[in-house]
N, C-alpha and C positions, 0 to 999 in steps of 0.2 A: 677923381673919376678916372676910369680906364681910358687910355688914349685909343684912337681909332686903330692905330697899329697893333695894339695889344688885344683889342676887342675882337678883331677878325679871327685870329687863331683860336681865341677862347671860345667864341661862338661855334666855330667849326668843330673843335674837339668836343664841345658839349653836345653838338648835333650827332657826332659819331657815337658818343656814349649813350645818348638817348635811343638811337636806333639799335645799338648793340644790346642795351638793356631790354628794349621791347622784344627783340629777337630771343634773348635768353629766357625771359619770363614766359613768352609765348610758347617756345619749344618745351620748356619744363612743364607747363600746364597741359600741353597736348600729349606729351609722352606719359605724364603722370595719369592723365585721364584715360588714355588707352590702356595703361597698365591696370588701372582700377577695374576697367571693363573686362579685360582678358583674364585677370586673376580670378574672376568669378565664373569664368567659362572653362578654365583649364586647371589641371592639377600641377603641384610642384614638379612632378616628373616631366610633364610636358615642357615646363620652363627650363628644366635641366637639359633636356634633349636639344632644344633650340639654342640654349646658351653655348653648348659645345659647338654646334654648327656655326653660329655667328662669330664665335671667338676665332675659329679657324679662318673664316672669311676676313675678319679684321686683320689677322696676321698676313694673309695673302695680299690684302689691299696695300699693306706697307710697301710691297715690292712694286706697286703700280704707279700711283701718282705722288705719294707722300715724299719720296726723296727729292722731288723736283721743286716743290712749293717754296721751301726756304731758300734753296739755291737760286731760283729765279727771282725771288723777292729782293735778295740782297745784291744781285749781279749788277755790276757797273757796266753801262753800255749795253743794256739788254736790247735785243732785236727780236723781231717776229720769228726769225728762223730758230732762235733758241726755244721759243714756245712750241713751235711746230716739231722740232727734233725731240723735245721732251715728251710730247703727246705720242709721237710715233714709237718711241721706246716704251712708253707706258702701255700702249695697246699691244705691242709685241709680247711684253712680259705677261700681260693679262690673258692673251690667247693661250700661252703655254700653261699658265696656272689653271685656266678653265678646263683644259684637257686633263690636267692632273686631278682636278676635283672629282672626276668620275670614279677612278679607283680609290681615291681617298674617302669618298662618301661610302663606298662599299666596305672599306676597311673599318670605318667608324661604326657603321651599322652592325658589322659582325662583332666588333669589340664590346659594344654596349647592348647587343641583342635588340637592336632597333632598326629593322630593315628600311623604314621610311627615310632614314638619314642618307641612304644612297641617292635619293632624289632631292632631298632638301638642300644638300651641300652644293651640287652643281647649279641649282636655280638661284640660291643665295649668292653664289659666286659671280653671277651676272652683274651685280652691283659694282664690282671692281672697275669696270670700264667707265661708269658714270662718276664714281668717286675720284678716279684718276683725272678725268677731264675737269671736274670741279676744282681739284687741287691746283691744277695749272692755271685755270681761269682765275682762281682766288689770288694766285701770285701776281697776275697782271692787275687785278683790282687793288691789291695792297700797294703796288708800285704807283698807281694813280691815286691812291688814298680814296678809293671808292668803297669805303667801309659800309656806307649805307646800302649799297647795292648787294654786298655780301650778306648783310643782315636781312634784307628783304628776301633774297633768294632762299636763305636758310629757313626763315619763318614760314614763307608761303610754301616752300617745298615740304616742310613738315606738316603743314595743314592739309595739303593735298595727299601726301603719303599716308598719314594717320587715318584720314577719312576713307580712303580706298581700302586700307587694311581692315578697318572695323567693318566695312561693308562685306568684305570677304569672310570675316569672323561670323557675322550674323547670317551669312549664307550657308554656314555649317562647316567652314574650314578654319577653325580657330587656331590650330597649330600652324597652318600656313600663314595666318595673319601675322604671327610673330616674325616670320621670315619676310613677309611682304612689307612690313613697316620700313625696314632698312632699304629694300629694293626700290619701292615706290618713292621714298624720300630722296634717294640718290638720283633717280631719273629726273624727278621734278626740279630738284635743286640745280642740277647741271644745265637743264634747258633754260630755266629762269635766269640764272646768272649769265649765261651766254647771251641771252636776249638783252639783259640790262646793260652789259658792257658794249654791245654793238660791234664786237670784234670777233669775227668767225676764226677760230683756231682749227687748222686742219693738220693732220699728221703728215710729216715730211721728214724722212730720215736724213740726218747730217752728223756724221761721226766727229768732224772737227768741233761742231757746236756742243755736242755731248761731252767731249773732252774738256771744254772750257768750264763747264759746270760740274764736272765729275767729282772733284775732291770734296766740295761742299755737299753735293748731293749724297756722296758716300757716307759722310759723317751723319747727315740728317737722317738717312735711311737706317743706319745702325742704331741711332738714338730712338727713333720711333719703333724699330723692331724690338729693341730691348723692353720698351714699355708694353708692347702688345704681347710679347712672350710671357710677361708677368701674368697677364690674364689667361693665356693659354695654359701655363703651368698651374695656375690656380684651379682652373676648371678641370683639368685632367687629373691632378692629384686628388682634388676633392671627389671627383667621380670615381676614381679607383679605390680610395680608402673609405669613403663615406656613402657612396652610391649616388645615383642620378637624382633621387628625391632630395637629398641634402643639397646637392648642387642647385636645385630649384630654389631653395631658401637663399642661397648665396646670390643667385641671379636676381631674386626679388630685391634684396638689400642693395645690390648694385644699381638696379633700375631706379631706386629711390634717390641715390646719391650721385651716381656717375653722370646723368644728364646735367645736373647743376654744376658739377666739377668741370665737365667738358666745356660747357658754355662759358664759365668764368675764366678758365685757362685760355680759351681761344680769344676772348675779348681782351684780357690783360696782355697776352703775348702780342697780339697783332697791333694794338694801340701803342704799347711800349716800344715794340720793334721799330715803328715808324719814327719815333723820337730818338732812339739810340743810333739808328743807321747813319753812317757818315760822320758821326761826332768824333772830335779829337779826344785824346786821353783825359784831359781835364774836364771837358764838357760831359764826356761819358760817365765819369765818376760822379759829378754833381747830379746829373740826370738820374743815374741809377739809384743813388742814395735817396733822393727826394721821392722819386716815383715808387720805389720799393717800400719806403716807410709809409707814405700816404695810402698806397694800395693795401698794405697789410691791415691798416685800421678799418678798411672797407670789407675786405675779403674774409678775414679771420672770424668776425662775429657771425657771418652767414653759416659757416661750417660748424662752429661751436654751437650755435643755436639749433642747427639740424640735429646734432648729436644729442642735445638736451631734450628735444621734443620727439625724437625717434620712437620712443615707446608708445606715444599717442598717435603720431603721424602714420606709422606703418599700418596699424589696424584700420584707420580711416581710409587709407588708399587701397589696401589689398583685401580687406575684409578678414573674417575669421580664418584660422588655420595656418597663419604665417608668422606666428609668434617667435619662432626660432630665428627669424631673420633680423629681429630688432637689435640684438647685441652686435651682430655683424655690421649693420648699418651705422650704429654708433661709432664703431672703430673706423669705418671708412670715412665718416664725416670728420672725426678728429685728425685723421691722417691728412685730409685736405686742408684743414686749418694750419697744419704745420708746414706742409710741403708746397702748396700752391703759391703763397707769397714769396717763399725763398727761391722758387724757380725763376723769378724775374732776374736773378743774378745771371743765370744761364742764358736768358734772353738777351741781356746786355752783351755778354761775351759772344753770342751767336751773331748779333748785329754787327759786331766788329770783326767778323770773319773767323771766329774761333769756336766752332760748334763742338769740338772734341770734348770739351769739359761737360757739356750736357750729356753727351754719350757716356762718358766715364761714370757720371752719377747714376744714369739709368742702369748700366751694367752692374755696378756695385749694389744699387738698391734692389735690383732683380735677384742677385745672389743672396742678399740678406733676407729677402722675402721668402725665397724657396727654403733656405735653411730654417727660418722660423716656422714655416708652414709644416715642414716635416718634423721638427723638434716638438711642436705643440700638438701633435695629433691626438694625444691622450685627452686634451681639453674638449674635444668635440668640435662642432661647427664654428664656434667662436674663434678657433685657431686661424681660420681664414681671415677674419677681420683683424686679429692681432698681428698676423704676418704682414698684411698690408700696412698697418700702422708702423711696424718696424721698418719696412722698406721706405715709407715716406719720411720717417725720422732720419734715416741714414742719408737720404738725398738732401734733406735740409741741412744736415750737419756738414755734408761735403760743400754745399754752396757757401756756408758761413766760414768754413775752414780753408778755402782755397787761398793760395799765396797772395799776399797784399799787392805784389807788383802787377798782378793781372788787371786790376782796376784802379790801382793807387788808392785803395779803399781798405782800411784796416779791418781785421777780423772782429775786433771789439766794436767798431762802428757798425759793421754789418749786423752783429748780434743786437746791438742797440736799436737798429732800425726795426727789428721784428719783435723784440721782447716786450715792449710796452703794449703792443696790440695783443700779443698772446696772453699777457697777464690780465688785462682789462676784459677781454672776451672770455677768458677762463672764469673770472669772477661772475660775469653775467651768466655764463652757462651753468655754473653750479647753482645759482639762485633759481634759474628757470627750471632746472631738473628737479630741485626740491619742491618748488611750487607745483610743477606738473604732476609729480607723484602724489602730492596731497589732493590734487583735483581729480585724479583718475577715477575716484569713486563716483563722481558726477557724470562720467562718460568721457570717452577719448576726444570727441569733437569739442565738448565744453572745455576740456583741459587745453586743447590747442587754441581755441578762440580767446582764452584769457592769457595763456602763457606767452604767446608770440608777441602781441602788442606790448605787454608789460616788459618782456625782454628787450624790445627795441627802446622803450623809454628808459629802462635801467642803463643800457649801454650808452645812450646819449648823455645821461646824467654822469656816468663814470668819465666820459670824455670831457665833460664840462669841468669836472673836479680835478682830473689828473692829466689831461691833454687838451687844454683849452685852445692852444695855438692850432692844433690839428683840427679841432672842431670848427674853428673860425675859418681855416683854409678850405675845408670841405664845404662849408656853407657858402663861402664866396664862389666856389666852383659851380655850385648850383645856381647862384645868382651873380653871374659875372659882371652885370651892369653896375653892381654896387661895390665891386672890388677896387682897391686903390691901384693906381698906376704903378 
């Protein structure tokens, strides 16, 4: 039986995972449901227009709160003055970017012959202040291991934001509803998290405090900026070469995959970071190898399964007229299966105060994505999905190919941590894709209802045959009271 000393942390971690899972599933259902409604009220061109606006806002938001979350979460000797200085800097940058959003919106509107973008961008940019506040509050929550509060604020914030946005859509402002989802969610999430933490964070400038977190914040900022520039380059290259309508198909594919990817990345990163932080070299190596391997067996089949059922899932969610988004969604899902587990290596390095390697991978991956996107233009819209797949593959290759000395963990062992999950999930994905194609004649919904549970059963069977120890460990994590001490 598990000792009381072991049971406490196990139950606590299981509680975090439970709340995080509920948050992820709830957000996915809310966002997918809102997309299903709005896709029947708007055209692909409308989705393309708002995709351009929201991508610009996402890049601008990187300058606001994102640089500080990781820096504050790992800072030794964190004081309230660090939080207050970060919020002051965040809002100062936000005000400058809000002013720039007015001429930027006019320029976007002129470039794409869409005058409404001149107003859409400044309004959407208001979300920066609340996302920045949330990032800083999240850093405090991670320090206190208040993951349940973060999950609650995320889920409740999405419920409030999606409800208000859909009300706006039914009132006749469907295009504005796409913008309002982000804005209302950010406002609600910031307020709820602040209330749950019970610690009011006020902006107060302090140059010395900002200098103390400056180096880490700088690398974190550049890492997130490179990720978001990938989306910005995607949208603008697609908009220029294929038109805004095709960009709408790309946006629909991303709306199907990215909420799931974002939720899984956040959960895996935040929980793993809390175990990696402060560990010595030997413990960091052992923790990284164990967590990365076990996590790969959980994460990989989710994305591979999404890729396999995308031809049936997308029509069910979006309705008719969105068929061109299917292949893009498949590529995005496969990219997630490759890159998301491997990025835990960068989480381990970041927790040990070395965020520059995550930045390097983002920059190289971004460059590979842009090169592939331009080189594959002749292939049509699927080029966007293939380019993302190339970029994700490059980032995973960098994570596995980093020098052994960084984690005292060999490249061969790193590859071995991920390869079994990729192979088993790949086998399951091929079987589900073949089965789904055979069932499509009975309808997309029927195909989904049969393929998804059979895929889950098949994957568990594959684990039982080829990775029994992993299956036993995962089962014990779900039932910690039956685990051995």
